[in-house]
KETI-791234 format. One line per field, with one value per atom (N, C-alpha, C): residue number from 1; x, y negated, z negated; atom name; residue in one letter. Coordinates in steps of 0.2 Angstrom, whole numbers. Each point is the difference from the previous one (the first is absolute). Example, Ala and Ser with C-alpha at 12.3 -4.5 7.8 and 13.67 -1.06 7.14 Angstrom:
BEGIN
i: (1	1	1	2	2	2)
X: (66	-4	4	-2	4	-4)
Y: (28	-6	-6	-5	-6	-5)
Z: (-39	0	0	4	-1	-3)
at: (N	CA	C	N	CA	C)
aa: (A	A	A	S	S	S)
***
This chain:
BEGIN
i: (1	1	1	2	2	2	3	3	3	4	4	4	5	5	5	6	6	6	7	7	7	8	8	8	9	9	9	10	10	10	11	11	11	12	12	12	13	13	13	14	14	14	15	15	15	16	16	16	17	17	17	18	18	18	19	19	19	20	20	20	21	21	21	22	22	22	23	23	23	24	24	24	25	25	25	26	26	26	27	27	27	28	28	28	29	29	29	30	30	30	31	31	31	32	32	32	33	33	33	34	34	34	35	35	35	36	36	36	37	37	37	38	38	38	39	39	39	40	40	40	41	41	41	42	42	42	43	43	43	44	44	44	45	45	45	46	46	46	47	47	47	48	48	48	49	49	49	50	50	50	51	51	51	52	52	52	53	53	53	54	54	54	55	55	55	56	56	56	57	57	57	58	58	58	59	59	59	60	60	60	61	61	61	62	62	62	63	63	63	64	64	64	65	65	65	66	66	66	67	67	67	68	68	68	69	69	69	70	70	70	71	71	71	72	72	72	73	73	73	74	74	74	75	75	75	76	76	76	77	77	77	78	78	78	79	79	79	80	80	80	81	81	81	82	82	82	83	83	83	84	84	84	85	85	85	86	86	86	87	87	87	88	88	88	89	89	89	90	90	90	91	91	91	92	92	92	93	93	93	94	94	94	95	95	95	96	96	96	97	97	97	98	98	98	99	99	99	100	100	100	101	101	101	102	102	102	103	103	103	104	104	104	105	105	105	106	106	106	107	107	107	108	108	108	109	109	109	110	110	110	111	111	111	112	112	112	113	113	113	114	114	114	115	115	115	116	116	116	117	117	117	118	118	118	119	119	119	120	120	120	121	121	121	122	122	122	123	123	123	124	124	124	125	125	125	126	126	126	127	127	127	128	128	128	129	129	129	130	130	130	131	131	131	132	132	132	133	133	133	134	134	134	135	135	135	136	136	136	137	137	137	138	138	138	139	139	139	140	140	140	141	141	141	142	142	142	143	143	143	144	144	144	145	145	145	146	146	146	147	147	147	148	148	148	149	149	149	150	150	150	151	151	151	152	152	152	153	153	153	154	154	154	155	155	155	156	156	156	157	157	157	158	158	158	159	159	159	160	160	160	161	161	161	162	162	162	163	163	163	164	164	164	165	165	165	166	166	166	167	167	167	168	168	168	169	169	169	170	170	170	171	171	171	172	172	172	173	173	173	174	174	174	175	175	175	176	176	176	177	177	177	178	178	178	179	179	179	180	180	180	181	181	181	182	182	182	183	183	183	184	184	184	185	185	185	186	186	186	187	187	187	188	188	188	189	189	189	190	190	190	191	191	191	192	192	192	193	193	193	194	194	194	195	195	195	196	196	196	197	197	197	198	198	198	199	199	199	200	200	200	201	201	201	202	202	202	203	203	203	204	204	204	205	205	205	206	206	206	207	207	207	208	208	208	209	209	209	210	210	210	211	211	211	212	212	212	213	213	213	214	214	214	215	215	215	216	216	216	217	217	217	218	218	218	219	219	219	220	220	220	221	221	221	222	222	222	223	223	223	224	224	224	225	225	225	226	226	226	227	227	227	228	228	228	229	229	229	230	230	230	231	231	231	232	232	232	233	233	233	234	234	234	235	235	235	236	236	236	237	237	237	238	238	238	239	239	239	240	240	240	241	241	241	242	242	242	243	243	243	244	244	244	245	245	245	246	246	246	247	247	247	248	248	248	249	249	249	250	250	250	251	251	251	252	252	252	253	253	253	254	254	254	255	255	255	256	256	256	257	257	257	258	258	258	259	259	259	260	260	260	261	261	261	262	262	262	263	263	263	264	264	264	265	265	265	266	266	266	267	267	267	268	268	268	269	269	269	270	270	270	271	271	271	272	272	272	273	273	273	274	274	274	275	275	275	276	276	276	277	277	277	278	278	278	279	279	279	280	280	280	281	281	281	282	282	282	283	283	283	284	284	284)
X: (12	1	0	-4	0	5	5	5	-4	3	-3	0	5	-1	-6	-2	-6	-6	0	-6	-1	6	0	-2	1	-2	-8	-2	-7	-4	3	-4	0	6	0	-5	-1	-5	-7	-1	-7	-1	5	0	-1	3	0	-6	-2	-6	2	6	2	7	2	7	4	-2	4	2	-5	2	4	-1	4	7	1	7	3	-3	3	2	-4	1	6	1	5	6	0	6	2	-5	2	-5	2	-4	-7	-5	-7	1	3	1	3	5	3	-5	-4	-5	-5	-2	-5	3	6	4	-1	1	0	-7	-5	-7	-1	2	0	3	6	4	-3	-3	-4	-6	-3	-6	2	6	2	2	3	2	-6	-5	-6	-4	0	-4	-7	-2	-7	0	-5	-1	-1	4	-1	-3	0	-2	-5	-4	-5	4	1	4	-5	1	-4	6	-3	5	4	-3	3	1	-2	0	1	4	0	-2	-4	-3	0	0	0	-7	0	-6	0	-5	-1	6	4	6	5	1	5	-1	-6	-2	2	-2	2	8	3	8	2	-3	2	0	-6	-1	6	1	6	7	1	6	1	-5	0	2	-3	2	7	2	7	5	-1	5	0	-6	-1	4	-1	4	7	3	7	3	-4	2	0	-5	0	6	2	5	7	1	6	1	-6	0	2	-3	1	7	3	7	4	-1	4	-1	-6	-1	4	0	3	7	3	7	2	-4	2	-1	-5	-2	6	2	5	7	1	6	0	-6	0	-3	2	-2	-3	-6	-3	-1	4	-1	0	-3	0	3	3	4	-2	-1	-1	6	6	6	5	5	5	5	2	5	-2	-6	-2	-1	-3	-1	7	5	7	3	-2	3	-4	-6	-4	3	1	2	7	4	7	-1	-4	-1	-4	-4	-4	4	5	5	4	2	4	-5	-6	-5	-2	3	-1	-8	-3	-7	0	-4	-1	-5	3	-4	-2	-7	-2	-3	3	-2	-3	-4	-3	1	2	1	-6	-4	-6	0	-4	0	-7	-5	-7	0	1	0	-6	-6	-6	-2	2	-1	4	6	5	-3	-3	-3	-6	-4	-6	2	6	2	3	3	2	-5	-6	-6	-3	1	-3	5	6	5	4	0	4	8	1	7	0	6	1	1	4	3	-1	-1	0	5	3	5	-3	-3	-4	3	-2	2	-4	-5	-4	-3	-3	-3	-8	-2	-7	-5	-5	-6	-4	2	-4	1	-5	1	3	0	3	7	3	7	4	7	5	5	4	5	6	6	6	5	3	4	6	3	5	6	0	5	-2	4	-2	4	-3	4	-1	5	-1	3	-4	1	5	4	5	0	3	1	8	2	8	1	4	1	7	2	7	2	7	2	-1	0	-1	-8	-4	-7	-3	-5	-2	-3	-2	-3	6	6	5	2	-3	2	-5	-5	-4	3	-1	2	-6	-6	-7	-4	-5	-4	-8	-4	-7	-2	-6	-3	-1	-3	-1	6	6	6	2	-3	1	-4	-5	-5	4	-2	2	7	3	6	0	5	1	3	-4	3	0	5	1	-3	-4	-3	-1	1	-1	-7	-3	-7	-2	4	-3	2	-4	2	-6	-6	-5	-4	-2	-4	4	7	4	-2	-1	-2	-6	-6	-6	2	4	1	3	6	3	-4	-4	-4	-5	-3	-5	3	6	3	3	2	4	-3	-7	-3	3	4	2	7	3	7	0	5	1	4	-4	3	3	6	3	0	-4	-1	5	2	5	-3	0	-2	5	6	6	4	0	3	8	3	7	2	-4	1	-2	-5	-1	5	3	6	6	1	6	-2	-6	-1	-1	-3	0	6	5	7	4	-1	4	-4	-6	-4	-1	-3	-1	-7	-4	-7	-1	-4	-1	-4	1	-4	0	-6	-1	4	2	3	-3	2	-2	5	-1	5	1	-4	1	3	-1	2	8	3	7	1	-5	1	0	-1	1	7	5	7	2	1	1	7	0	7	3	7	3	-3	-3	-2	-8	-2	-8	-1	-6	-2	-6	-1	-6	-4	-6	-3	-7	0	-6	-7	-5	-7	-3	-1	-2	-8	-3	-7	-2	-5	-2	-1	-3	-2	6	6	6	3	-3	2	-5	1	-5	2	-5	2	-4	3	-3	-2	-5	-3	-1	2	-3	-7	-4	-7	-2	-4	-2	-6	-4	-5	2	-4	2	0	-4	0	7	3	7	6	-1	6	5	-1	5	4	-4	3	6	-1	5	4	-1	3	8	3	7	3	-3	3	-1	-5	-1	5	2	5	7	1	6	1	-5	0	1	-3	1	7	2	7	5	0	4	0	-6	0	3	-1	3	8	3	7	3	-4	3	0)
Y: (-30	5	7	5	7	4	3	4	6	2	5	6	2	7	0	-6	0	1	-3	1	7	3	8	4	-2	4	-1	-6	-1	4	0	3	8	2	8	1	-4	1	0	-4	-1	7	2	5	7	1	6	1	-6	0	0	2	0	-2	-3	-2	6	6	6	2	1	2	-5	-6	-6	1	1	0	6	6	6	-2	-3	-1	-5	-5	-5	2	6	3	-5	-3	-4	3	-2	2	-4	3	-3	-7	0	-6	-6	2	-5	-3	5	-3	-4	2	-4	-7	0	-7	-4	3	-4	-3	4	-2	-6	0	-5	-7	2	-6	-3	4	-3	-4	2	-3	-7	0	-6	-5	2	-4	-3	4	-3	-5	2	-4	1	6	2	8	2	8	3	6	4	7	2	7	0	6	2	5	-1	5	3	7	3	5	4	4	4	3	6	-2	-6	-2	-7	-2	-7	0	-4	-1	-7	-1	-7	-3	-7	-4	-4	-4	-4	-4	-3	-4	5	6	4	3	1	3	-6	-6	-6	0	1	0	5	6	6	-1	-4	-1	-5	-5	-5	4	4	4	4	3	4	-4	-6	-4	-3	-1	-3	6	6	5	2	0	1	-5	-6	-6	1	2	1	5	6	5	-2	-4	-2	-5	-4	-5	4	5	4	4	3	4	-5	-6	-5	-2	-1	-3	6	6	6	1	-1	1	-5	-6	-6	1	2	2	5	5	6	-3	-3	-3	-5	-4	-5	4	6	3	4	0	4	-5	2	-4	5	0	4	-5	1	-4	4	-4	3	-5	3	-5	3	-5	1	2	0	1	2	4	2	-5	-5	-5	-4	-3	-3	5	6	5	1	1	2	-6	-6	-6	-1	2	-1	6	6	5	-2	-3	-2	-5	-5	-5	3	4	3	4	3	4	-5	-6	-5	-2	0	-3	6	6	6	1	0	1	7	5	6	-1	0	-2	6	0	5	-3	2	-3	4	-3	4	-4	4	-4	2	-5	1	-4	3	-3	-4	2	-3	-6	-6	-6	-1	1	-2	5	6	5	-2	-2	-2	-6	-5	-6	2	5	2	4	4	3	-4	-6	-5	-3	-2	-3	5	7	5	2	-4	1	7	2	6	-2	-6	-3	-7	-1	-7	-5	2	-5	4	-4	3	-5	3	-4	1	-5	0	-5	1	-4	-6	-1	-6	-2	-6	-2	2	4	2	-6	1	-5	2	-1	2	-4	-3	-5	3	6	3	1	0	1	-6	1	-6	4	-4	2	-4	3	-4	3	-4	2	4	5	4	-1	3	-1	2	-2	2	6	4	5	0	1	0	7	2	6	0	4	0	7	1	6	1	6	1	6	-2	5	1	6	1	-5	-2	-5	2	7	3	0	-1	1	-6	2	-5	-6	0	-6	-5	3	-4	-6	-1	-6	-6	2	-6	-3	-7	-3	-1	0	1	5	2	5	-1	3	0	7	1	6	4	-4	3	3	-3	2	7	2	7	5	-1	4	6	6	7	2	-4	1	6	4	5	-4	-1	-4	4	1	3	-4	3	-4	4	-4	3	0	5	1	-5	-1	-3	-8	-3	-7	-5	3	-4	-3	-6	-3	-1	0	0	5	6	6	-2	-2	-2	-5	-5	-6	3	3	2	5	5	4	-3	-6	-4	-4	-3	-4	4	6	4	7	0	6	6	-3	5	3	-3	2	8	3	7	0	0	-1	7	-1	6	0	3	-1	4	-4	3	-1	4	-1	-2	3	-1	-6	-4	-7	1	4	1	3	5	3	-5	-4	-5	-4	-3	-4	3	6	3	1	2	1	-6	-5	-7	-3	1	-3	3	7	3	2	0	2	-5	2	-3	-4	1	-2	-7	-5	-6	1	-4	0	-7	-1	-6	-1	-7	-2	-7	-2	-7	-4	-6	-5	1	5	1	7	5	6	1	5	1	2	3	2	-6	-6	-6	-2	4	-1	5	-3	4	4	6	3	-3	2	-3	1	6	3	-2	-4	-2	-7	-2	-7	-1	-5	-2	-5	1	-5	-2	-7	-3	2	1	1	-7	-3	-7	0	2	0	-2	-4	-2	6	5	6	4	-2	3	-3	-6	-3	0	2	0	-3	-4	-3	4	3	4	-5	2	-4	5	-3	4	-2	5	-2	3	-3	2	-4	3	-3	-7	-5	-7	1	4	1	3	3	4	-4	-6	-4	-1	-1	-1	6	6	6	2	-2	3	-6	-6	-6	0	3	0	5	6	5	-3	-3	-2	-6	-4	-5	3	5	3	4	3	3	-5	-5	-6	-3	-1	-3	5	6	6	0	0	0	-6	-6	-6	0	4	0	5	4	5	-3)
Z: (-146	5	-3	2	-2	4	-4	4	4	5	5	-4	-4	-3	-5	-3	-4	4	6	4	3	1	2	-6	-6	-6	0	0	0	5	6	6	-2	-2	-2	-5	-5	-6	4	4	3	5	3	5	-4	-5	-4	-5	-2	-5	-7	-2	-7	-1	-6	-1	0	-3	0	7	4	7	4	-1	3	-2	-7	-3	3	1	3	7	4	7	1	-5	0	-3	-4	-3	-6	-3	-6	-6	-6	-6	0	-3	0	-5	-5	-4	4	4	4	5	3	5	-3	-7	-3	-2	-1	-1	6	6	6	1	-1	1	-5	-6	-5	3	3	2	6	5	5	-3	-4	-3	-4	-3	-3	5	6	5	3	1	4	-5	-7	-4	-1	2	0	-1	-4	-1	7	1	6	-1	-6	-2	-5	1	-6	-4	-6	-4	-5	-1	-5	-4	-4	-4	4	5	4	8	2	7	1	5	3	7	2	7	2	6	3	-1	-2	0	7	0	7	1	-5	1	3	-3	2	7	2	7	5	-2	5	0	-5	0	4	0	4	7	2	7	2	-3	2	-1	-5	0	6	2	6	7	0	6	-1	-6	-1	2	-2	1	7	3	8	4	-2	3	-1	-6	-1	4	1	4	8	2	6	2	-5	0	1	-4	0	7	2	6	6	0	6	0	-6	0	3	-3	3	7	3	7	4	-3	3	0	-5	-1	5	1	4	8	1	7	2	-4	2	1	-2	1	6	4	6	5	6	6	5	2	6	5	6	6	6	5	7	5	5	5	7	4	7	4	-3	4	-5	2	-5	-2	4	-3	-6	0	-6	-6	2	-6	-3	4	-3	-4	3	-4	-7	0	-7	-4	2	-4	-3	4	-3	-5	0	-5	-6	1	-5	-5	3	-4	-4	3	-4	-6	1	-5	-5	1	-4	0	6	1	4	-3	4	6	6	6	3	2	4	7	5	7	5	4	6	6	5	7	4	2	4	7	4	7	0	-4	0	-5	3	-4	-3	3	-2	-6	0	-5	-6	1	-5	-4	3	-3	-4	2	-3	-7	1	-6	-5	2	-4	-4	3	-3	-5	1	-4	-6	0	-6	1	6	1	0	3	0	-4	-3	-3	5	5	6	6	5	7	4	5	5	6	3	6	5	6	6	2	-4	1	-7	0	-7	1	-5	0	-2	4	-2	-5	-6	-6	-6	-3	-5	-6	-1	-6	0	6	2	1	-2	2	4	4	4	-1	0	-1	6	4	5	-3	4	-3	5	6	5	7	5	7	2	4	3	8	4	7	3	5	3	6	1	6	2	6	3	1	-2	0	6	5	5	1	3	2	6	0	5	7	1	7	2	-5	1	5	4	5	-3	-7	-3	-3	0	-3	4	6	4	-2	-4	-2	-7	0	-6	-5	3	-4	4	-4	3	-2	3	-2	-1	-4	-1	7	5	6	4	-2	3	-2	-6	-3	2	5	2	3	-2	3	-3	-4	-3	-5	-1	-5	-6	-6	-5	-7	-3	-6	-6	-4	-5	-7	-5	-7	-2	-2	-2	-5	-6	-6	1	4	1	-1	-3	-1	6	0	5	7	-1	6	5	-2	4	4	-3	4	5	-2	4	7	-1	6	4	-3	4	4	-3	3	6	-1	5	5	-1	5	1	2	0	4	5	5	-2	-5	-3	-2	1	-3	-6	-6	-6	-3	-2	-3	-7	-4	-7	-4	-5	-5	-7	-5	-7	-5	1	-5	2	-5	1	2	-4	1	7	2	6	6	-1	5	1	-6	1	3	-1	4	7	2	7	3	-3	3	2	-5	1	5	1	5	6	0	6	5	6	6	0	-5	1	-3	3	-3	-7	-4	-7	-3	-4	-3	-6	-1	-6	-1	-6	-2	-3	-1	-3	-7	-3	-7	-2	4	-1	1	-3	1	8	3	7	4	-2	4	2	-3	3	5	6	6	0	2	1	6	1	6	6	1	6	1	-4	0	1	2	0	-3	-4	-3	4	2	5	-4	-1	-3	4	-3	3	0	6	0	0	-5	-1	-7	-1	-7	-4	2	-4	-2	3	-3	-6	-2	-6	-5	-6	-5	-7	-2	-7	-5	-5	-5	-6	-3	-6	-6	-6	-6	-1	-1	-1	-7	-4	-6	-2	-5	-3	-4	1	-3	-7	-3	-8	-2	4	-2	2	2	3	-5	-6	-5	-2	1	-2	4	7	5	3	-3	3	0	-6	0	4	1	5	7	2	6	2	-5	2	0	-4	0	7	3	6	6	-1	5	0	-6	0	3	-2	2	8	3	7	4	-4	3	0	-5	0	5	3	4	7)
at: (N	CA	C	N	CA	C	N	CA	C	N	CA	C	N	CA	C	N	CA	C	N	CA	C	N	CA	C	N	CA	C	N	CA	C	N	CA	C	N	CA	C	N	CA	C	N	CA	C	N	CA	C	N	CA	C	N	CA	C	N	CA	C	N	CA	C	N	CA	C	N	CA	C	N	CA	C	N	CA	C	N	CA	C	N	CA	C	N	CA	C	N	CA	C	N	CA	C	N	CA	C	N	CA	C	N	CA	C	N	CA	C	N	CA	C	N	CA	C	N	CA	C	N	CA	C	N	CA	C	N	CA	C	N	CA	C	N	CA	C	N	CA	C	N	CA	C	N	CA	C	N	CA	C	N	CA	C	N	CA	C	N	CA	C	N	CA	C	N	CA	C	N	CA	C	N	CA	C	N	CA	C	N	CA	C	N	CA	C	N	CA	C	N	CA	C	N	CA	C	N	CA	C	N	CA	C	N	CA	C	N	CA	C	N	CA	C	N	CA	C	N	CA	C	N	CA	C	N	CA	C	N	CA	C	N	CA	C	N	CA	C	N	CA	C	N	CA	C	N	CA	C	N	CA	C	N	CA	C	N	CA	C	N	CA	C	N	CA	C	N	CA	C	N	CA	C	N	CA	C	N	CA	C	N	CA	C	N	CA	C	N	CA	C	N	CA	C	N	CA	C	N	CA	C	N	CA	C	N	CA	C	N	CA	C	N	CA	C	N	CA	C	N	CA	C	N	CA	C	N	CA	C	N	CA	C	N	CA	C	N	CA	C	N	CA	C	N	CA	C	N	CA	C	N	CA	C	N	CA	C	N	CA	C	N	CA	C	N	CA	C	N	CA	C	N	CA	C	N	CA	C	N	CA	C	N	CA	C	N	CA	C	N	CA	C	N	CA	C	N	CA	C	N	CA	C	N	CA	C	N	CA	C	N	CA	C	N	CA	C	N	CA	C	N	CA	C	N	CA	C	N	CA	C	N	CA	C	N	CA	C	N	CA	C	N	CA	C	N	CA	C	N	CA	C	N	CA	C	N	CA	C	N	CA	C	N	CA	C	N	CA	C	N	CA	C	N	CA	C	N	CA	C	N	CA	C	N	CA	C	N	CA	C	N	CA	C	N	CA	C	N	CA	C	N	CA	C	N	CA	C	N	CA	C	N	CA	C	N	CA	C	N	CA	C	N	CA	C	N	CA	C	N	CA	C	N	CA	C	N	CA	C	N	CA	C	N	CA	C	N	CA	C	N	CA	C	N	CA	C	N	CA	C	N	CA	C	N	CA	C	N	CA	C	N	CA	C	N	CA	C	N	CA	C	N	CA	C	N	CA	C	N	CA	C	N	CA	C	N	CA	C	N	CA	C	N	CA	C	N	CA	C	N	CA	C	N	CA	C	N	CA	C	N	CA	C	N	CA	C	N	CA	C	N	CA	C	N	CA	C	N	CA	C	N	CA	C	N	CA	C	N	CA	C	N	CA	C	N	CA	C	N	CA	C	N	CA	C	N	CA	C	N	CA	C	N	CA	C	N	CA	C	N	CA	C	N	CA	C	N	CA	C	N	CA	C	N	CA	C	N	CA	C	N	CA	C	N	CA	C	N	CA	C	N	CA	C	N	CA	C	N	CA	C	N	CA	C	N	CA	C	N	CA	C	N	CA	C	N	CA	C	N	CA	C	N	CA	C	N	CA	C	N	CA	C	N	CA	C	N	CA	C	N	CA	C	N	CA	C	N	CA	C	N	CA	C	N	CA	C	N	CA	C	N	CA	C	N	CA	C	N	CA	C	N	CA	C	N	CA	C	N	CA	C	N	CA	C	N	CA	C	N	CA	C	N	CA	C	N	CA	C	N	CA	C	N	CA	C	N	CA	C	N	CA	C	N	CA	C	N	CA	C	N	CA	C	N	CA	C	N	CA	C	N	CA	C	N	CA	C	N	CA	C	N	CA	C	N	CA	C	N	CA	C	N	CA	C	N	CA	C	N	CA	C	N	CA	C	N	CA	C	N	CA	C	N	CA	C	N	CA	C	N	CA	C	N	CA	C	N	CA	C	N	CA	C	N	CA	C	N	CA	C	N	CA	C	N	CA	C	N	CA	C	N	CA	C	N	CA	C	N	CA	C	N	CA	C	N	CA	C	N	CA	C	N	CA	C	N	CA	C	N	CA	C	N	CA	C	N	CA	C	N	CA	C	N	CA	C	N	CA	C	N	CA	C	N	CA	C	N	CA	C)
aa: (M	M	M	I	I	I	D	D	D	S	S	S	Y	Y	Y	L	L	L	L	L	L	E	E	E	Q	Q	Q	L	L	L	L	L	L	A	A	A	F	F	F	Y	Y	Y	R	R	R	T	T	T	G	G	G	T	T	T	L	L	L	S	S	S	A	A	A	A	A	A	A	A	A	E	E	E	E	E	E	L	L	L	H	H	H	I	I	I	S	S	S	Q	Q	Q	P	P	P	A	A	A	L	L	L	S	S	S	Q	Q	Q	S	S	S	M	M	M	K	K	K	K	K	K	I	I	I	E	E	E	S	S	S	M	M	M	I	I	I	G	G	G	A	A	A	P	P	P	L	L	L	F	F	F	N	N	N	R	R	R	S	S	S	Q	Q	Q	N	N	N	K	K	K	T	T	T	S	S	S	F	F	F	N	N	N	E	E	E	N	N	N	G	G	G	L	L	L	L	L	L	L	L	L	V	V	V	D	D	D	Y	Y	Y	A	A	A	Q	Q	Q	K	K	K	V	V	V	T	T	T	D	D	D	L	L	L	Q	Q	Q	K	K	K	E	E	E	M	M	M	I	I	I	D	D	D	A	A	A	V	V	V	R	R	R	R	R	R	Q	Q	Q	A	A	A	N	N	N	Y	Y	Y	S	S	S	S	S	S	K	K	K	L	L	L	H	H	H	F	F	F	A	A	A	S	S	S	I	I	I	A	A	A	P	P	P	A	A	A	P	P	P	R	R	R	D	D	D	A	A	A	V	V	V	L	L	L	E	E	E	Q	Q	Q	A	A	A	A	A	A	A	A	A	F	F	F	R	R	R	L	L	L	E	E	E	A	A	A	V	V	V	S	S	S	K	K	K	L	L	L	L	L	L	A	A	A	D	D	D	E	E	E	K	K	K	Q	Q	Q	M	M	M	I	I	I	A	A	A	D	D	D	L	L	L	L	L	L	N	N	N	D	D	D	K	K	K	Y	Y	Y	D	D	D	L	L	L	A	A	A	I	I	I	A	A	A	S	S	S	R	R	R	I	I	I	P	P	P	D	D	D	N	N	N	R	R	R	L	L	L	L	L	L	A	A	A	A	A	A	V	V	V	P	P	P	F	F	F	F	F	F	D	D	D	E	E	E	T	T	T	L	L	L	Y	Y	Y	I	I	I	Q	Q	Q	V	V	V	P	P	P	L	L	L	E	E	E	H	H	H	S	S	S	L	L	L	A	A	A	K	K	K	Y	Y	Y	D	D	D	T	T	T	I	I	I	S	S	S	F	F	F	A	A	A	D	D	D	L	L	L	A	A	A	G	G	G	Q	Q	Q	N	N	N	I	I	I	L	L	L	I	I	I	L	L	L	M	M	M	D	D	D	I	I	I	G	G	G	F	F	F	W	W	W	M	M	M	D	D	D	L	L	L	V	V	V	K	K	K	T	T	T	E	E	E	I	I	I	P	P	P	S	S	S	A	A	A	N	N	N	F	F	F	L	L	L	Y	Y	Y	M	M	M	E	E	E	D	D	D	N	N	N	Q	Q	Q	A	A	A	F	F	F	T	T	T	E	E	E	V	V	V	A	A	A	S	S	S	A	A	A	G	G	G	E	E	E	F	F	F	P	P	P	H	H	H	F	F	F	V	V	V	T	T	T	D	D	D	I	I	I	T	T	T	D	D	D	L	L	L	G	G	G	R	R	R	A	A	A	A	A	A	E	E	E	H	H	H	K	K	K	K	K	K	I	I	I	I	I	I	P	P	P	I	I	I	R	R	R	E	E	E	D	D	D	K	K	K	A	A	A	K	K	K	V	V	V	T	T	T	F	F	F	Y	Y	Y	F	F	F	V	V	V	F	F	F	K	K	K	K	K	K	E	E	E	N	N	N	R	R	R	L	L	L	K	K	K	W	W	W	D	D	D	K	K	K	L	L	L	I	I	I	E	E	E	R	R	R	C	C	C	R	R	R	S	S	S	A	A	A	S	S	S	E	E	E	R	R	R	K	K	K)
***
């Protein structure tokens, strides 16, 4: 086995054309470099150089060795770069989620794993899966299992949508409700809720949505205000105040199962994180 430093010296000699120039580039003495060349020649067991009184050059054996030395050093560099990229990649998580609750759950567990997590909340599930396939994300949290042989899916948790209303509101007389029952209602809604926004706008096209962007402000207004607003069995807003009533929405679309979606080739990379997230959700 030839040490990598000897191969680097050999390549420097080939690249510069003379021992003196190579020695200067390598910041070693010319006699030391000459000794290294003799050591390589001894290890190979064949002559590598044409030597004259004033010049040393590569013979055919030496040129063949140079070719292999370049391949070996390139492969070593590729190996080191790949390992470093892998180490850096494994310490970061880029993921997208179709809804805020599963996103927040993953962020919480990623912090426990000491992963630097970068998340994106999306409403377009089709585009999210396309971006996952193009390696924009490591994981995606979807509301359905994609039909793609390159992808695998693992169930995460269920989330169910409810409507919360003041006790004096006309809807408070109902124990369950449909989307159609909400037609024409003024409904307070938080903007950053992923696919839920598209769902309720599609199912209740005649509702008058009162949009709010700030989460804290929304929580305060929703708690004290007179407008109906959506909550789920996962979010903190799922706890009704004394003057409020939470009414289940009795439609299949109001309940969603979330799935971790990832490339099959990356299953082992994220398996522990996924299991930790699933276990944490089961304990809640």
